[in-house]
C-alpha positions as CSV (number, residue, x, y, z in Angstrom):
1,M,-3.4,16.4,26.8
2,N,-1.9,17.4,23.5
3,K,-4.4,19.7,21.8
4,L,-5.4,19.3,18.1
5,I,-4.9,21.9,15.5
6,P,-5.6,22.1,11.7
7,L,-2.8,20.8,9.5
8,K,-2.5,24.2,7.8
9,E,-1.1,25.6,11.0
10,L,1.8,23.2,10.9
11,F,2.4,22.7,7.2
12,T,1.9,24.4,3.8
13,P,0.3,21.9,1.4
14,V,1.7,22.2,-2.2
15,Y,0.6,20.3,-5.2
16,G,3.5,18.2,-6.5
17,V,5.1,18.2,-10.0
18,N,2.3,16.0,-11.5
19,L,4.2,13.9,-13.9
20,E,3.1,10.7,-15.8
21,L,5.4,7.8,-15.0
22,V,4.7,6.2,-18.5
23,N,6.3,9.3,-20.0
24,I,9.5,9.2,-18.0
25,E,12.6,7.0,-18.5
26,E,12.9,4.5,-15.6
27,C,16.4,3.6,-14.3
28,E,18.2,1.7,-11.6
29,K,18.2,3.2,-8.1
30,K,22.0,3.2,-8.2
31,D,22.1,5.3,-11.4
32,S,23.8,8.6,-10.5
33,N,21.1,10.5,-12.3
34,S,18.2,8.7,-10.7
35,I,15.4,10.2,-8.6
36,R,12.5,8.7,-6.7
37,F,9.0,8.7,-8.3
38,I,6.4,8.9,-5.6
39,S,2.9,7.8,-6.5
40,R,-0.4,7.2,-4.7
41,T,0.6,3.7,-3.5
42,E,0.4,3.0,0.3
43,L,3.5,0.8,0.2
44,N,7.3,1.2,-0.1
45,N,7.3,4.8,1.3
46,G,5.3,5.8,-1.8
47,V,8.1,4.9,-4.2
48,S,6.8,3.2,-7.3
49,A,10.0,3.6,-9.4
50,Y,13.3,5.3,-9.9
51,V,13.5,7.6,-13.0
52,K,16.0,9.8,-14.8
53,R,16.0,13.4,-13.9
54,I,14.4,15.8,-16.4
55,N,16.5,19.0,-16.9
56,D,13.6,21.5,-16.9
57,V,11.5,19.8,-14.1
58,V,12.2,21.0,-10.5
59,P,11.7,18.1,-8.1
60,N,9.6,18.3,-4.9
61,P,11.9,19.3,-2.1
62,A,13.4,17.0,0.5
63,H,12.3,17.0,4.1
64,T,8.7,17.1,3.2
65,I,5.7,14.7,3.6
66,S,4.1,13.3,0.5
67,V,0.4,12.9,0.7
68,A,-2.0,11.1,-1.7
69,V,-5.3,12.9,-1.9
70,S,-7.0,10.2,-4.1
71,G,-6.3,6.6,-4.9
72,S,-4.8,5.3,-1.6
73,V,-6.1,8.4,0.1
74,L,-3.9,9.9,2.8
75,S,-1.0,7.5,2.2
76,S,1.6,9.8,3.8
77,F,5.3,9.4,4.0
78,Y,8.3,11.4,5.1
79,Q,10.6,12.0,2.1
80,D,14.2,12.7,3.1
81,K,15.4,13.3,-0.5
82,E,13.9,15.4,-3.4
83,Y,11.6,13.5,-5.6
84,Y,9.1,13.6,-8.5
85,S,5.5,12.8,-8.1
86,G,2.4,11.8,-10.0
87,R,-1.1,13.3,-10.1
88,D,-3.1,13.9,-6.9
89,L,0.0,14.0,-4.8
90,Y,0.7,16.9,-2.4
91,Y,3.8,17.6,-0.4
92,L,3.7,19.3,3.0
93,M,6.3,22.0,3.8
94,P,6.8,22.5,7.6
95,K,6.1,26.0,8.8
96,R,8.7,25.8,11.6
97,K,11.9,23.9,12.1
98,T,10.8,20.2,12.3
99,S,13.0,17.2,13.0
100,K,12.9,14.0,11.0
101,E,11.2,12.2,13.9
102,E,8.5,14.9,14.0
103,M,7.9,14.6,10.3
104,I,7.5,10.8,10.5
105,F,5.1,11.3,13.5
106,Y,2.9,13.7,11.5
107,A,2.9,11.4,8.5
108,L,1.6,8.6,10.7
109,C,-1.0,11.0,12.2
110,I,-2.3,12.0,8.7
111,K,-2.4,8.4,7.6
112,A,-4.5,7.6,10.6
113,N,-7.3,9.7,9.1
114,K,-7.6,7.6,5.9
115,Y,-10.6,5.7,7.2
116,K,-12.7,8.8,6.4
117,Y,-12.0,8.6,2.7
118,N,-12.3,6.3,-0.3
119,Y,-12.0,6.4,-4.1
120,G,-15.2,8.4,-4.3
121,R,-14.1,10.9,-1.7
122,A,-10.8,12.7,-2.3
123,A,-8.9,14.7,0.3
124,N,-7.7,17.6,-1.8
125,K,-10.2,20.1,-0.4
126,T,-10.1,18.9,3.2
127,L,-6.3,18.1,3.6
128,K,-5.4,21.5,5.2
129,E,-8.2,21.1,7.8
130,I,-7.2,17.6,9.1
131,L,-6.6,17.8,12.8
132,L,-3.2,17.0,14.1
133,P,-1.5,17.1,17.6
134,A,0.1,20.4,18.2
135,E,3.3,18.6,19.3
136,M,5.0,15.3,19.1
137,P,4.8,13.3,22.4
138,N,8.2,13.2,24.2
139,D,8.3,9.4,24.0
140,F,7.5,9.0,20.3
141,K,11.1,9.0,19.2
142,K,11.9,5.9,21.3
143,I,8.6,4.2,20.2
144,M,9.4,5.0,16.6
145,L,13.0,3.8,16.7
146,D,12.0,0.6,18.5
147,Q,8.8,-0.3,16.7
148,I,8.1,1.7,13.5
149,P,10.7,1.1,10.8
150,V,10.4,3.6,8.0
151,P,11.0,1.8,4.7
152,I,12.4,3.6,1.6
153,D,12.8,0.5,-0.6
154,K,11.9,-3.1,-0.9
155,E,14.8,-4.4,1.1
156,L,14.1,-2.2,4.1
157,L,10.4,-3.0,3.8
158,L,11.2,-6.7,4.3
159,K,12.9,-5.8,7.5
160,Q,9.5,-4.9,9.0
161,F,9.1,-8.6,9.4
162,S,12.1,-8.7,11.7
163,L,13.1,-11.9,9.9
164,N,16.2,-13.1,8.3
165,T,15.1,-13.9,4.7
166,Q,18.5,-14.8,3.4
167,N,17.8,-18.5,3.4
168,W,14.2,-18.3,2.1
169,G,13.4,-20.0,-1.2
170,L,11.8,-18.8,-4.4
171,F,8.5,-20.2,-5.4
172,A,6.5,-19.7,-8.6
173,L,3.2,-17.9,-7.7
174,N,1.3,-20.1,-10.2
175,G,2.7,-23.2,-8.5
176,M,1.0,-22.2,-5.3
177,F,-2.2,-20.6,-6.7
178,G,-4.6,-21.0,-9.5
179,I,-4.6,-17.5,-11.1
180,T,-7.9,-16.6,-12.7
181,G,-10.2,-13.7,-13.1
182,S,-13.5,-13.0,-11.2
183,K,-16.9,-12.3,-12.6
184,T,-17.5,-8.5,-13.0
185,T,-20.6,-7.3,-11.3
186,P,-21.7,-3.7,-12.0
187,L,-22.4,-1.6,-9.0
188,L,-25.9,-0.7,-10.3
189,E,-26.8,-4.4,-10.4
190,L,-25.6,-4.8,-6.8
191,E,-27.7,-1.9,-5.7
192,E,-30.8,-3.7,-7.0
193,Y,-30.0,-6.6,-4.7
194,G,-29.7,-4.2,-1.8
195,Q,-27.2,-4.0,1.1
196,G,-26.3,-7.3,2.7
197,K,-23.4,-9.3,4.2
198,Y,-21.3,-10.1,1.2
199,P,-18.3,-7.9,0.4
200,Y,-18.0,-6.1,-3.0
201,V,-14.3,-6.3,-3.8
202,T,-12.9,-3.5,-6.0
203,T,-9.5,-2.2,-7.1
204,Q,-9.1,0.3,-4.3
205,A,-6.0,-0.2,-2.1
206,T,-7.7,0.5,1.2
207,N,-10.2,-1.3,3.4
208,N,-9.1,-4.7,2.1
209,G,-10.3,-3.7,-1.3
210,I,-14.0,-3.7,-0.2
211,G,-16.3,-1.0,-1.6
212,G,-19.5,-2.1,0.2
213,F,-21.6,-5.0,1.3
214,Y,-24.5,-6.4,-0.7
215,D,-27.0,-9.2,-0.7
216,F,-25.3,-11.0,-3.6
217,Y,-22.1,-12.9,-4.4
218,T,-20.5,-14.6,-7.4
219,E,-17.1,-15.8,-5.9
220,E,-16.2,-18.2,-3.1
221,G,-14.2,-16.9,-0.2
222,G,-11.1,-18.3,1.4
223,I,-8.8,-16.9,-1.4
224,L,-6.6,-13.9,-2.2
225,T,-7.6,-11.2,-4.6
226,V,-5.3,-8.9,-6.6
227,D,-6.0,-5.6,-8.3
228,S,-4.9,-5.8,-11.9
229,A,-5.9,-2.2,-12.8
230,V,-3.3,-0.3,-10.9
231,F,-0.5,-1.6,-8.6
232,G,-1.4,-5.2,-7.8
233,Y,-2.8,-4.6,-4.3
234,C,-3.4,-8.0,-2.7
235,S,-6.0,-8.8,0.0
236,Y,-7.5,-11.8,1.7
237,Q,-11.2,-12.4,1.2
238,S,-12.5,-14.8,3.9
239,K,-16.1,-14.5,2.9
240,N,-18.0,-15.1,-0.4
241,F,-18.0,-11.9,-2.4
242,S,-18.7,-10.1,-5.7
243,A,-16.2,-8.1,-7.6
244,S,-15.7,-5.1,-9.9
245,D,-13.7,-5.2,-13.1
246,H,-9.9,-6.0,-12.8
247,V,-10.1,-8.1,-9.7
248,E,-8.1,-11.3,-10.1
249,K,-8.3,-14.4,-7.9
250,L,-5.5,-16.4,-6.4
251,I,-7.0,-19.8,-5.4
252,P,-4.7,-21.7,-3.1
253,K,-3.5,-25.2,-4.1
254,F,-2.7,-25.8,-0.4
255,K,-4.7,-25.6,2.8
256,M,-4.7,-21.9,3.7
257,N,-6.1,-20.4,6.9
258,K,-6.4,-16.7,7.7
259,Y,-2.9,-16.5,9.4
260,I,-1.1,-18.0,6.4
261,A,-3.2,-15.8,4.1
262,M,-2.1,-12.6,6.0
263,F,1.5,-13.6,5.8
264,L,1.2,-14.2,2.0
265,V,-0.7,-10.9,1.6
266,K,2.2,-9.0,3.1
267,I,4.7,-10.8,0.9
268,L,2.7,-10.2,-2.3
269,N,2.1,-6.6,-1.5
270,L,5.9,-6.2,-1.5
271,E,5.7,-7.0,-5.2
272,Q,3.9,-3.8,-6.0
273,Y,7.2,-2.0,-6.8
274,R,7.0,-4.0,-10.1
275,Y,3.9,-2.3,-11.3
276,N,2.6,1.2,-12.2
277,Y,-0.1,2.8,-14.4
278,G,1.8,1.8,-17.6
279,R,2.6,-1.7,-16.4
280,K,-0.4,-3.5,-14.9
281,C,-0.4,-6.5,-12.6
282,S,-1.9,-8.8,-15.2
283,Q,-2.6,-12.5,-15.0
284,D,0.2,-13.0,-17.5
285,R,2.7,-11.2,-15.3
286,M,1.6,-13.0,-12.1
287,N,2.1,-16.3,-13.9
288,Q,5.7,-15.3,-14.4
289,I,6.8,-14.1,-10.9
290,K,8.3,-16.0,-8.0
291,I,8.0,-15.0,-4.4
292,K,10.5,-15.5,-1.5
293,L,9.1,-17.6,1.4
294,P,10.4,-19.4,4.4
295,T,11.1,-23.1,3.6
296,K,11.2,-26.5,5.3
297,D,12.5,-29.5,3.4
298,G,12.5,-27.5,0.2
299,Q,8.8,-26.6,0.5
300,P,7.0,-23.4,1.8
301,D,6.9,-23.6,5.6
302,F,3.3,-22.8,6.2
303,N,3.6,-23.7,9.9
304,F,6.2,-21.0,10.3
305,M,4.0,-18.4,8.5
306,E,1.1,-19.2,10.7
307,D,3.1,-19.1,14.0
308,Y,4.8,-15.8,13.0
309,I,1.5,-14.0,12.3
310,K,0.1,-15.4,15.6
311,S,3.1,-14.0,17.4
312,L,2.4,-10.4,16.3
313,P,0.6,-7.9,18.5
314,Y,-3.2,-7.8,17.9
315,S,-3.1,-11.1,15.9
316,A,-6.1,-12.2,18.1
317,S,-8.1,-9.6,16.3
318,I,-7.6,-11.1,12.8
């Protein structure tokens, strides 16, 4: 059995350059002077934008692992090129010669510990003590190449579906959903009701956005929710729930079951590249976007969406 050792024996954690994206000029990825900006998002390999290089700012080095210690805690990604980063972002320098496959393996291992954390518990003090396998299993490279794509931009992220999206159609989000806000319920008020069975949906991008369960609700379930405070994290809420501030509701104008909902959640979370701390996922912006979906007779093919999710491993657990 592969023994476990503290992260600090394999890597040196270093605090990143700590830049504010709103203060940097964004640019196209193809710009010769562009560089990735890695934030605390758990999608798109951590990339939230491409920005112009700053002459007196030394980037975080390539061949490191970026790790968020707050926000989407322990969102960890292998970075094969140098990059800038926002606050509460560490990078891990390997202490020995480590292959790309090993770096990806350890990024996944670190991410597997995220269930221990939330927005109220950061990982900056405990990061170096996280236990990791001393070595990568011999068969991991084959598993990784066959089953674990490593996205570095939206186009590659779409390939995780293993679908040909070339012939998909564009549909206005507000044509499929009623886009509206939820009633804000303060946490102190919920604590007066006491713990119960109804989720409290927040703007956190982990645990389906749920920050606890209480004996009170204001919103009907069977809808999607979107965080409008940070990156536009989307989740499916099957049960009635209450909500914190900046939780928007997408109320379907069609018959939506849990399988269709999970397909749409994945698609909508691909849109997070559009947003950052200076550009929120507001109702106005959601009313303007179109999403790419499989079609049949010019309409969204909901049967395809359902069948596809059902075909995935572990779909029976949804």
